[in-house]
Residue, then its C-alpha position, 0 to 999 in steps of 0.5 A: m436552441i431555445g436560448y439562441l432563439a430568445n437572444l435572436a428575439a431580443d436583438s430584433f427589437e433594436y432592429l425594429r426600432d432602427i427600421g421604424n426611425k428610418a421610416s418615421i414610424r413608431l414600431i415600438d410604442d406603449n403597446i409593446v407590453t401586450i406582445i412581449p412576455v411580462n409575467p415570469d410566472s407564466f413559464s415552467d421551470p427551465t430545470d424541469k426536463r419534462k417540458v420545454s420552458f420558454l422562460p429564456f424569452y422573458q429573460a432575454i427580452k427584459e435584459k435587452f429592454a433594461q440595457a438598450e435605448l428601447l423604452p418608448s418615450t414621448e420623444g423617441y426611445v431612451s435607456s433605463r437611466d433616463a426613464y421616468w414613469a408617471s403615476v398618472s398619464q396626465l403628467p406627461l401631457l402637462f410637463t414636457n421632457k425638458q421640464l421633467g429634466n429641470i424637475t429631476e435635475n437630469e437633462n436627459a430625462h424622458w417620460v416613458f410608457s406615458t399612456l400607462g399610468r403607474d397607479e392604474v397599472q399597479r391596481n389592475n395588472p401587477p405583473l406588468f407593474s413589476y415589469v415596467d417598474s423594474l425597467v425605469r429609473t424611478n417613478i414620479s407622482e404629482d406630489v413629487i412634481i410639486g414638492g420634490r422628494s428626499r431620498d427615501f425607501v419603499y418596502i417591496r412586499s413580494r421581495g421582502i426588501r427595502q428599495p431606495l427611491e431617488s431624490i427629486k428636486g421638484i418644482s422650484a422658483e427658478f422653474i416657475e420664473n422660466q415658464t411662459i404665461e400660457w403654460l402657467h395658466r394651464f399649470y394653475k388650472w391643473l392645480s385647481e382641479t383637486k383639493h389635494r393639489k391646492e393644499i400641497c402647493r399653498t406654501k410652494p413658490v408657484f405664483l409670479d409676483q409683480n416683479g416676475k418672481a416666484v412666490a408662495a401664496f401662504d407662509s409656513n404659518d398658513q398666513l396669506i402673503l400673496f395678494l392678487p390684483i383684483n382685475d387680473i386673476s384669471g388662471y389662479l387658485 
């Protein structure tokens, strides 16, 4: 009976999604993680016949979220294969899903759980971090956005294994050349907010020259190669 009820609970989320879509109401949003079970350690062992274990609810709901298009995005719902989790909640505010698709070379890419910054969740709620991290395709940080990421491996201490991280193209010259001047000003303002961002973008083609081509401010030898017009430097670093 517990198993049947768990499957029924899991199936209900697809109905809630569809009902909400028809009524233009988001019945499933980032707050869903405060309702569904996210910590398997909260449940007793199902093999212990001395008590009833509700672990099947955790298992069935997680499997449903992993397989169906249920992960809340900034635009509707997506499945795990198109779900990207930002290290901080500011990234989905600056980069749209379309821009994310270009950066990741996945045209169906969507930010998910956009109000829950991955870094903060990792610090403050390890069970929730493990739960969401297991559902998304990969994670995206500001370093990855700016500089890309080659395929690498991360060590998962709790499991004692090395998990591959997906390669990400990152911002390219073509990407910069296709953006509006208004958005580029917002982007440059964001870059200028921290010393780290300014450092990692020094040799990246993120500035437009007089011909509308994306170029870097410094070369690989840290020599300044971009000269900005003195009368129009608003929005640059």
